[in-house]
Legacy VTK file of the C-alpha trace (Angstrom):
# vtk DataFile Version 3.0
C-alpha trace
ASCII
DATASET POLYDATA
POINTS 614 float
-2.740 33.816 -14.373
-5.654 31.781 -15.655
-8.080 29.858 -13.335
-6.705 26.481 -14.585
-3.111 27.704 -13.851
-4.150 28.826 -10.369
-5.783 25.482 -9.678
-2.532 23.631 -10.961
-0.421 25.770 -8.699
-2.809 25.118 -5.833
-2.645 21.330 -6.319
1.178 21.430 -6.569
1.459 23.204 -3.231
-0.980 20.719 -1.755
1.225 17.879 -3.050
4.287 19.291 -1.441
2.441 19.914 1.761
1.204 16.302 1.899
4.722 15.011 0.914
6.315 16.699 3.955
4.324 14.477 6.164
6.675 11.568 5.235
9.157 13.194 7.581
6.832 11.980 10.438
8.091 8.539 9.584
11.769 9.590 9.164
11.932 11.700 12.372
12.457 8.642 14.694
15.598 7.741 12.734
17.371 11.091 12.831
20.600 9.590 14.207
20.916 7.112 11.277
19.919 9.882 8.720
22.805 12.103 10.209
25.247 9.368 9.790
24.140 8.652 6.249
24.409 12.437 5.386
27.895 12.581 6.939
29.039 9.540 4.969
27.580 11.250 1.874
29.705 14.400 2.485
32.857 12.364 3.061
32.148 10.424 -0.079
31.726 13.698 -2.076
34.908 15.118 -0.584
36.827 11.852 -1.377
35.515 12.002 -4.954
37.083 15.429 -5.461
40.362 14.324 -3.844
40.350 11.210 -6.133
39.770 13.513 -9.129
42.726 15.704 -8.072
44.970 12.684 -7.725
43.940 11.509 -11.092
44.886 14.885 -12.444
48.356 14.624 -10.761
48.755 11.163 -12.241
47.933 12.433 -15.752
50.121 15.450 -15.488
53.209 13.925 -13.606
55.455 14.302 -16.586
54.896 18.032 -16.971
53.886 19.318 -13.540
57.561 20.084 -12.654
57.428 23.030 -14.950
54.481 24.612 -13.131
54.585 23.470 -9.522
56.808 26.281 -8.454
54.896 28.882 -10.427
52.173 31.032 -9.041
50.087 29.051 -6.466
47.569 26.798 -8.288
45.565 23.628 -7.739
48.489 21.419 -8.686
50.851 23.041 -6.246
48.103 23.180 -3.636
47.539 19.384 -4.098
51.258 18.711 -3.720
51.583 20.943 -0.665
48.466 19.406 0.977
49.788 15.928 0.506
53.123 16.952 1.827
51.743 18.329 4.998
50.261 14.818 5.512
53.779 13.307 5.004
53.106 12.329 1.441
56.079 13.572 -0.568
56.762 11.707 -3.673
59.735 12.637 -5.912
58.897 14.810 -8.815
57.965 12.656 -11.888
57.512 9.522 -9.695
54.129 7.980 -10.610
53.925 5.072 -8.182
53.093 6.896 -4.971
50.187 8.687 -6.700
48.960 5.413 -7.998
49.230 3.792 -4.420
47.458 6.820 -3.019
44.685 6.538 -5.675
43.894 2.882 -4.900
44.045 3.667 -1.157
41.446 6.342 -1.503
39.427 4.196 -3.778
39.328 1.451 -1.101
38.312 4.059 1.507
35.664 5.380 -0.837
34.266 1.909 -1.461
33.967 1.103 2.230
32.203 4.428 2.863
29.831 3.865 -0.070
28.876 0.470 1.409
28.339 1.831 4.881
26.195 4.696 3.444
24.026 2.354 1.413
23.654 0.147 4.485
22.756 2.853 6.881
20.347 4.440 4.344
18.654 1.056 3.793
18.288 0.628 7.514
16.388 3.757 8.322
14.472 3.781 4.977
13.288 0.129 5.556
12.168 0.891 9.113
10.306 4.120 7.975
8.539 2.197 5.193
7.673 -0.609 7.495
5.872 1.827 9.698
4.198 3.436 6.699
3.109 0.055 5.274
1.640 -0.818 8.719
-0.146 2.417 9.082
-1.553 2.237 5.591
-2.765 -1.370 5.879
-4.196 -0.652 9.307
-6.042 2.441 8.027
-7.559 0.508 5.106
-8.510 -2.643 7.264
-10.307 -0.278 9.641
-12.284 1.622 7.110
-16.052 1.311 7.179
-17.870 -0.923 4.775
-18.975 1.948 2.521
-15.246 2.501 1.702
-15.039 -0.922 0.383
-18.305 -0.614 -1.516
-16.793 2.374 -3.394
-13.306 1.152 -4.112
-11.804 -1.825 -5.912
-9.559 -4.368 -4.071
-6.959 -4.249 -6.680
-6.602 -0.566 -6.438
-6.281 -0.556 -2.772
-3.702 -3.407 -3.111
-1.753 -1.186 -5.547
-1.702 1.798 -3.137
-0.379 -0.437 -0.258
2.160 -2.294 -2.533
3.184 -0.235 -5.555
2.877 3.217 -4.183
4.695 2.358 -0.970
7.332 0.819 -3.008
7.775 3.814 -5.012
7.943 5.888 -1.849
10.747 3.601 -0.461
12.806 4.080 -3.677
12.351 7.813 -3.388
13.652 7.826 0.236
16.420 5.306 -0.154
17.706 6.197 -3.730
16.245 9.310 -5.325
16.583 11.773 -2.375
20.055 10.490 -1.396
21.187 10.591 -4.951
19.812 14.048 -5.486
21.594 15.298 -2.450
24.871 13.606 -3.513
24.704 15.266 -6.944
23.948 18.649 -5.461
26.808 18.317 -3.113
29.112 17.331 -5.941
28.172 20.207 -7.960
28.543 22.818 -5.179
31.943 21.425 -3.981
33.099 20.870 -7.586
32.373 24.284 -8.650
34.216 25.756 -5.657
37.334 23.758 -6.676
36.960 24.683 -10.283
36.970 28.356 -9.422
40.121 27.767 -7.578
41.598 26.017 -10.603
40.427 28.493 -13.332
37.789 31.232 -12.989
37.606 31.665 -16.721
36.928 27.994 -17.642
34.474 27.678 -14.711
32.358 30.558 -15.951
32.177 29.081 -19.437
31.063 25.694 -17.941
28.508 27.301 -15.648
26.913 29.263 -18.521
24.847 26.203 -19.227
23.556 25.547 -15.711
20.462 27.957 -15.829
19.209 26.194 -19.017
19.561 22.755 -17.507
17.893 24.007 -14.352
14.922 25.326 -16.186
14.516 22.149 -18.159
14.676 20.098 -15.024
11.875 22.033 -13.324
9.594 21.847 -16.415
10.409 18.148 -16.935
9.773 17.423 -13.196
6.190 18.945 -13.451
5.521 16.906 -16.556
6.746 13.657 -14.974
4.684 14.238 -11.805
1.501 14.334 -13.854
2.535 11.238 -15.682
3.651 9.554 -12.493
0.067 9.844 -10.940
-1.575 8.739 -14.257
0.852 5.715 -14.362
0.113 4.769 -10.816
-3.647 4.978 -11.421
-3.214 2.839 -14.735
-1.152 0.325 -12.727
-3.758 0.190 -10.067
-6.410 -0.575 -12.663
-4.374 -3.363 -14.223
-3.780 -4.801 -10.768
-7.557 -4.660 -10.079
-8.233 -6.731 -13.217
-5.744 -9.313 -12.176
-7.215 -9.448 -8.713
-10.747 -9.893 -9.996
-9.890 -12.322 -12.785
-7.866 -14.670 -10.366
-10.343 -14.339 -7.598
-13.277 -15.229 -9.852
-11.260 -17.784 -11.854
-14.084 -20.336 -11.675
-16.508 -17.808 -13.261
-14.017 -16.844 -15.824
-13.473 -20.420 -16.938
-17.156 -21.396 -16.649
-18.026 -18.636 -19.120
-14.977 -19.354 -21.344
-14.155 -15.696 -20.857
-10.270 -16.023 -20.683
-9.884 -14.008 -23.872
-12.197 -11.287 -22.604
-10.206 -10.863 -19.409
-6.968 -10.944 -21.372
-8.286 -8.133 -23.558
-9.301 -6.210 -20.477
-5.847 -6.577 -19.047
-4.155 -5.645 -22.303
-6.196 -2.511 -22.556
-5.260 -1.517 -19.004
-1.556 -2.251 -19.498
-1.569 -0.407 -22.834
-2.574 2.659 -20.702
0.481 2.129 -18.576
2.611 1.802 -21.687
1.172 4.912 -23.220
2.142 6.913 -20.098
5.524 5.257 -19.976
6.185 6.309 -23.573
5.196 9.848 -22.829
7.686 9.852 -20.110
10.251 8.313 -22.390
9.746 11.064 -24.944
10.075 13.642 -22.298
13.303 12.129 -21.046
14.578 11.749 -24.543
13.978 15.438 -25.311
15.646 16.354 -21.962
18.672 14.115 -22.836
18.899 15.722 -26.202
19.112 19.261 -24.660
21.535 18.104 -21.950
23.883 16.435 -24.383
23.856 19.482 -26.665
24.246 22.171 -24.031
26.282 20.273 -21.295
28.687 18.564 -23.600
28.811 21.527 -25.849
29.966 23.601 -22.918
32.514 20.853 -22.025
33.843 21.016 -25.569
34.354 24.741 -25.272
36.058 24.362 -21.918
38.534 21.690 -23.379
39.359 23.931 -26.338
39.889 26.971 -24.037
41.776 24.892 -21.538
43.979 23.432 -24.289
45.023 27.045 -25.042
45.785 27.767 -21.437
47.587 24.465 -20.807
51.169 24.984 -20.064
50.922 28.689 -19.448
52.075 30.160 -16.234
49.871 29.108 -13.242
47.953 26.512 -15.340
49.773 23.086 -15.106
48.969 19.878 -16.967
47.631 18.433 -13.796
45.294 21.329 -13.400
43.989 20.841 -16.918
43.352 17.159 -16.497
41.672 17.528 -13.048
39.544 20.379 -14.545
38.343 18.148 -17.328
37.587 15.174 -15.014
35.745 17.469 -12.525
33.795 19.170 -15.365
32.677 15.737 -16.575
31.524 14.732 -12.987
29.690 18.026 -12.529
28.111 17.695 -15.955
26.824 14.190 -15.120
25.548 15.472 -11.804
23.671 18.253 -13.390
22.233 15.772 -15.958
21.418 13.371 -13.180
19.586 15.965 -11.149
17.045 16.363 -13.908
16.267 12.678 -13.907
16.296 12.414 -10.134
14.000 15.362 -9.950
11.571 13.608 -12.151
11.755 10.507 -10.049
11.175 12.687 -6.994
8.109 14.030 -8.596
6.849 10.507 -9.120
7.537 9.718 -5.527
5.598 12.893 -4.461
2.601 11.622 -6.498
2.829 8.272 -4.607
3.154 9.894 -1.217
0.103 12.079 -2.101
-1.997 8.968 -3.073
-1.010 7.264 0.315
-1.472 10.270 2.440
-5.076 10.653 0.925
-5.724 7.203 2.294
-4.204 8.068 5.679
-6.427 11.103 5.914
-9.577 9.110 5.812
-11.751 8.590 8.869
-11.748 5.026 10.110
-14.287 3.186 12.084
-14.067 3.650 15.858
-12.229 0.356 16.550
-10.174 -0.040 19.633
-7.401 -2.456 18.658
-6.318 -3.410 22.058
-8.253 -6.098 24.021
-10.970 -4.653 26.233
-13.943 -6.013 28.012
-17.454 -4.819 28.312
-18.549 -3.596 31.715
-21.576 -5.759 31.117
-21.453 -8.772 28.890
-24.208 -8.887 26.157
-27.043 -11.237 26.976
-28.232 -11.580 23.343
-31.277 -9.333 23.926
-31.616 -6.597 21.240
-34.196 -4.337 19.597
-34.809 -2.159 16.495
-36.812 0.929 17.043
-38.285 2.538 13.947
-34.974 2.019 12.002
-34.769 3.766 8.637
-31.779 3.190 6.325
-30.301 4.057 2.931
-26.874 3.382 1.620
-24.685 6.567 1.433
-24.051 5.787 -2.197
-27.814 5.651 -2.920
-29.496 8.258 -0.675
-32.582 8.174 -2.816
-33.352 4.580 -2.155
-35.031 3.691 1.164
-33.699 0.211 2.031
-35.345 -0.135 5.346
-38.532 1.778 6.538
-39.556 2.064 10.181
-38.278 -1.457 11.110
-39.294 -2.317 14.560
-38.822 -5.644 16.381
-37.201 -7.057 19.602
-35.423 -10.221 20.452
-35.152 -11.785 23.783
-32.109 -13.648 25.121
-31.758 -17.086 23.437
-34.508 -16.627 20.851
-34.240 -17.718 17.356
-35.454 -15.095 14.912
-35.763 -15.772 11.165
-35.874 -13.131 8.495
-37.509 -14.093 5.180
-38.629 -12.256 2.192
-37.845 -11.767 -1.500
-34.459 -10.656 -2.701
-33.890 -6.891 -1.944
-36.330 -6.832 0.839
-33.707 -5.680 3.399
-32.769 -8.788 5.193
-29.027 -8.618 4.691
-29.158 -4.924 5.494
-30.587 -5.720 8.989
-27.691 -8.153 9.478
-25.173 -5.212 8.464
-26.762 -2.810 10.796
-26.589 -5.489 13.700
-22.858 -5.713 13.035
-22.601 -1.864 12.739
-21.147 -2.089 9.253
-23.366 0.980 8.779
-25.317 3.299 11.011
-29.112 3.810 10.814
-30.422 6.862 8.877
-32.792 7.276 11.738
-34.203 5.194 14.569
-32.163 3.281 17.129
-30.638 -0.154 17.747
-30.110 -1.317 21.243
-28.295 -4.281 22.858
-29.127 -4.961 26.507
-31.263 -1.865 26.388
-28.109 0.135 25.609
-27.755 2.189 22.443
-25.050 0.971 20.137
-23.166 4.187 20.590
-22.413 3.148 24.205
-20.815 -0.107 23.173
-17.360 -0.315 21.524
-17.308 -1.756 17.988
-14.836 -4.399 18.795
-16.600 -5.358 22.090
-19.850 -5.613 20.233
-18.572 -7.630 17.226
-16.550 -9.878 19.599
-19.837 -11.209 20.943
-21.241 -11.937 17.506
-20.425 -14.636 14.949
-21.474 -14.838 11.273
-21.907 -18.056 9.255
-22.312 -16.681 5.705
-23.804 -18.444 2.642
-20.496 -18.075 0.835
-17.704 -18.950 3.180
-14.321 -17.398 2.435
-11.475 -19.174 4.008
-7.946 -17.738 4.296
-5.135 -19.306 2.435
-3.675 -21.173 5.535
-4.386 -24.467 7.205
-7.671 -25.775 8.437
-6.601 -25.262 11.988
-5.607 -21.650 11.314
-9.034 -21.040 9.729
-10.831 -22.541 12.646
-8.750 -20.561 15.125
-9.649 -17.367 13.480
-12.597 -17.235 15.728
-10.288 -17.279 18.747
-6.685 -16.803 17.776
-5.368 -17.679 21.278
-7.178 -21.057 21.254
-5.098 -24.259 21.995
-5.403 -27.372 19.832
-7.783 -29.149 22.142
-10.300 -26.383 21.858
-9.897 -26.310 18.059
-10.463 -30.009 17.961
-13.557 -29.803 20.136
-14.922 -27.042 17.969
-14.464 -29.145 14.865
-16.254 -32.070 16.517
-19.244 -29.923 17.456
-19.273 -28.642 13.836
-19.427 -32.279 12.401
-16.012 -31.352 10.843
-13.736 -33.615 12.723
-14.361 -36.817 10.666
-13.423 -35.236 7.347
-10.471 -33.328 8.737
-9.028 -36.569 10.076
-9.209 -38.089 6.601
-6.723 -35.565 5.245
-3.083 -36.983 5.663
-2.112 -33.656 7.396
-5.201 -33.313 9.481
-5.657 -29.834 10.932
-2.332 -28.711 9.138
-4.067 -29.262 5.674
-3.777 -26.299 3.494
-7.095 -25.148 2.265
-5.876 -23.237 -0.808
-6.859 -19.837 -2.096
-10.316 -18.925 -0.558
-10.534 -22.583 0.484
-10.776 -24.027 -2.957
-9.415 -27.369 -1.750
-12.542 -28.089 0.261
-16.117 -28.723 -0.785
-18.927 -26.338 0.045
-20.129 -28.375 2.814
-16.677 -28.706 4.374
-16.123 -24.957 4.168
-19.528 -24.371 5.902
-18.566 -26.666 8.720
-15.137 -24.972 9.086
-17.040 -21.751 9.332
-19.340 -23.222 11.918
-16.346 -24.569 13.872
-14.949 -21.110 13.904
-18.272 -19.772 15.357
-18.347 -22.661 17.952
-14.801 -21.646 19.031
-15.762 -18.016 19.383
-18.820 -18.961 21.494
-20.883 -15.723 20.714
-23.818 -14.480 22.454
-25.471 -13.599 19.063
-25.241 -15.907 16.161
-25.943 -14.768 12.612
-26.673 -17.282 10.000
-26.997 -15.951 6.432
-28.480 -18.631 4.341
-25.911 -20.975 5.665
-27.302 -24.127 4.072
-28.914 -22.777 0.884
-26.084 -23.849 -1.533
-25.516 -27.428 -0.146
-26.501 -30.909 -1.251
-28.867 -33.025 0.959
-26.249 -34.916 2.788
-24.104 -31.724 3.481
-27.107 -29.864 4.478
-28.047 -32.485 7.092
-24.638 -32.398 8.565
-24.406 -28.566 8.658
-28.019 -28.186 9.884
-27.260 -30.600 12.711
-24.097 -28.568 13.604
-26.127 -25.366 13.441
-28.807 -26.621 15.630
-26.376 -27.466 18.413
-24.656 -24.099 17.913
-27.903 -22.190 18.276
-28.734 -23.847 21.674
-29.228 -21.293 24.285
-27.937 -18.346 22.381
-29.702 -15.610 20.339
-29.827 -16.409 16.700
-30.690 -14.349 13.649
-31.329 -16.475 10.654
-31.771 -15.421 7.063
-33.406 -18.304 5.107
-34.788 -18.871 1.770
-35.460 -22.495 2.488
-38.389 -22.161 4.811
-38.125 -25.765 6.009
-34.974 -24.813 7.925
-36.827 -22.161 10.073
-40.015 -24.031 11.120
-38.862 -24.052 14.757
-37.867 -20.505 14.906
-39.351 -18.506 17.946
-40.320 -15.642 15.557
-40.319 -15.109 11.814
-40.166 -11.695 10.400
-41.369 -11.388 6.758
-39.911 -8.325 5.021
-41.054 -6.833 1.732
-39.733 -3.454 0.119
-37.811 -2.663 3.384
-40.693 -3.124 5.697
-41.832 -5.920 8.144
-45.098 -6.933 6.585
-45.788 -10.008 8.831
-44.569 -11.387 12.137
-45.177 -14.605 14.053
-44.366 -18.384 14.242
-44.390 -20.699 11.378
-47.941 -21.906 12.073
-49.275 -18.347 12.850
-47.939 -16.976 9.482
-49.225 -20.037 7.556
-52.751 -19.329 8.931
-52.724 -15.997 6.975
-54.013 -17.386 3.688
-53.285 -14.334 1.631
-50.052 -13.483 3.398
-46.617 -13.181 1.907
-45.210 -16.136 4.024
-48.048 -18.425 2.966
-47.459 -17.581 -0.637
-43.685 -18.274 -0.276
-44.352 -21.644 1.307
-46.729 -22.692 -1.447
-44.175 -21.673 -4.022
-41.461 -23.889 -2.407
-43.729 -26.754 -2.014
-44.664 -26.598 -5.764
-41.009 -26.521 -6.606
LINES 1 615
614 0 1 2 3 4 5 6 7 8 9 10 11 12 13 14 15 16 17 18 19 20 21 22 23 24 25 26 27 28 29 30 31 32 33 34 35 36 37 38 39 40 41 42 43 44 45 46 47 48 49 50 51 52 53 54 55 56 57 58 59 60 61 62 63 64 65 66 67 68 69 70 71 72 73 74 75 76 77 78 79 80 81 82 83 84 85 86 87 88 89 90 91 92 93 94 95 96 97 98 99 100 101 102 103 104 105 106 107 108 109 110 111 112 113 114 115 116 117 118 119 120 121 122 123 124 125 126 127 128 129 130 131 132 133 134 135 136 137 138 139 140 141 142 143 144 145 146 147 148 149 150 151 152 153 154 155 156 157 158 159 160 161 162 163 164 165 166 167 168 169 170 171 172 173 174 175 176 177 178 179 180 181 182 183 184 185 186 187 188 189 190 191 192 193 194 195 196 197 198 199 200 201 202 203 204 205 206 207 208 209 210 211 212 213 214 215 216 217 218 219 220 221 222 223 224 225 226 227 228 229 230 231 232 233 234 235 236 237 238 239 240 241 242 243 244 245 246 247 248 249 250 251 252 253 254 255 256 257 258 259 260 261 262 263 264 265 266 267 268 269 270 271 272 273 274 275 276 277 278 279 280 281 282 283 284 285 286 287 288 289 290 291 292 293 294 295 296 297 298 299 300 301 302 303 304 305 306 307 308 309 310 311 312 313 314 315 316 317 318 319 320 321 322 323 324 325 326 327 328 329 330 331 332 333 334 335 336 337 338 339 340 341 342 343 344 345 346 347 348 349 350 351 352 353 354 355 356 357 358 359 360 361 362 363 364 365 366 367 368 369 370 371 372 373 374 375 376 377 378 379 380 381 382 383 384 385 386 387 388 389 390 391 392 393 394 395 396 397 398 399 400 401 402 403 404 405 406 407 408 409 410 411 412 413 414 415 416 417 418 419 420 421 422 423 424 425 426 427 428 429 430 431 432 433 434 435 436 437 438 439 440 441 442 443 444 445 446 447 448 449 450 451 452 453 454 455 456 457 458 459 460 461 462 463 464 465 466 467 468 469 470 471 472 473 474 475 476 477 478 479 480 481 482 483 484 485 486 487 488 489 490 491 492 493 494 495 496 497 498 499 500 501 502 503 504 505 506 507 508 509 510 511 512 513 514 515 516 517 518 519 520 521 522 523 524 525 526 527 528 529 530 531 532 533 534 535 536 537 538 539 540 541 542 543 544 545 546 547 548 549 550 551 552 553 554 555 556 557 558 559 560 561 562 563 564 565 566 567 568 569 570 571 572 573 574 575 576 577 578 579 580 581 582 583 584 585 586 587 588 589 590 591 592 593 594 595 596 597 598 599 600 601 602 603 604 605 606 607 608 609 610 611 612 613
């Protein structure tokens, strides 16, 4: 065995191993699964009985000649029905017809119950899987999102989980039904005619081998197709999220071509699968129906001989067709199962990842944060770029209630400090403390619950204004939300909308202006009432009037609480208690506005002059 084949075998074993973990989600529903399997078995038996009844109906005119001969399927059927009190006169067709439709009615009811029960446990299992998958993704560290596209993650949560659901509720059940039909059907066929059964079964090994080979081929295509679908979803997500940029640059055709290229990959994989299924169908038609043809010819020669009644022959033909269809169906269901396994593997890969240490239930700190914090010789580089030092020996402290401003050119490390404060990342070396305690002694949720961020680009959720403000404190009442909006200078414009706080903000808040979105974000922070407030260039993209309203709201929000401010407009930080000037990941200067201006050849002095000239 070559190294490549060994690796392929290893991957296949690993795939099956991961797929078995889906039983974790099915285990709580053992009772319903047992009921579903019982109904499946009853349905299979009824199918065989109905086939026998059809054979009796077809052979009613001639079965008198054989029913008293050597015990056979026809006489067995008649005797079995007689023991149940069903004794139609010889040659009388009506009772068999009544029995047929009675059995069909029972079969229909059982089929409905089986589908209903199967849907019950599969939907509940998939609900748990969706919840766990989303919960895993939403709790991943920031680095995870830096390395993956949103569209790809969305595809895993939606498309892959949907495929798993179809596998559980349709593919596996149908596969079991077909296997059961084959086993029970073959047993009955042997009882009818050993000779004809052996002829029919001669084709089974060939079909089985083809099914296995086809399944392996489809599994590889299934994963490739899912990846291609994920890529196309990513393009849709990016294009619609950035629709303003797309239209501003007149790049509709460019995005359309990107999408066409991605879905062409999906089509290519689909066509490869179609070719494989077509070839398999060709072989199945040739071998399976060729075997059925031989059986019919041979059965025609035996028909009417002693021990082989007309009813037997018709039942045998019907059962052979059912078994042949089941054998053919197994190949396709096995291919679908392989696709499901590929999706399970993708989802389980996500569930195997390590999340942030976030406690989801509400807990309180033993000691509330006061807003005091310090960085002690902090170094940092992003895991994806270990060779680039983003921060170098950053050292500063902040007292409770102080306003600290971070300034410096782009790429100097300002936003990275904010990310480390919120523990989106951990320092490469050095230490960050709150209230004199290392961050490792404070739970992530407890720490972040006492911070609030007002970013430069506010992203609102696609709900109402009231719901977006309440995001800072989900349990808040309407009075608290209204008061927060007032303090954020947002109440006046909210009241101008006909629906007030119930006004829908649109996707990402597109129904509101930049200044309105900023004030909603400030109201959200006001409602949260954090100990530490983080302002990331919160007024840099606003017009003069909006900036005045937003800055006024920010000034009130910053009163008596620690505030960390990133600012490019130096006029907004003149009153800061301390200004830290960063360059190339280091704090080059530190002091008040006046102290830094006094350093004539300093970075801050130079930045101030540039803005005055502008």
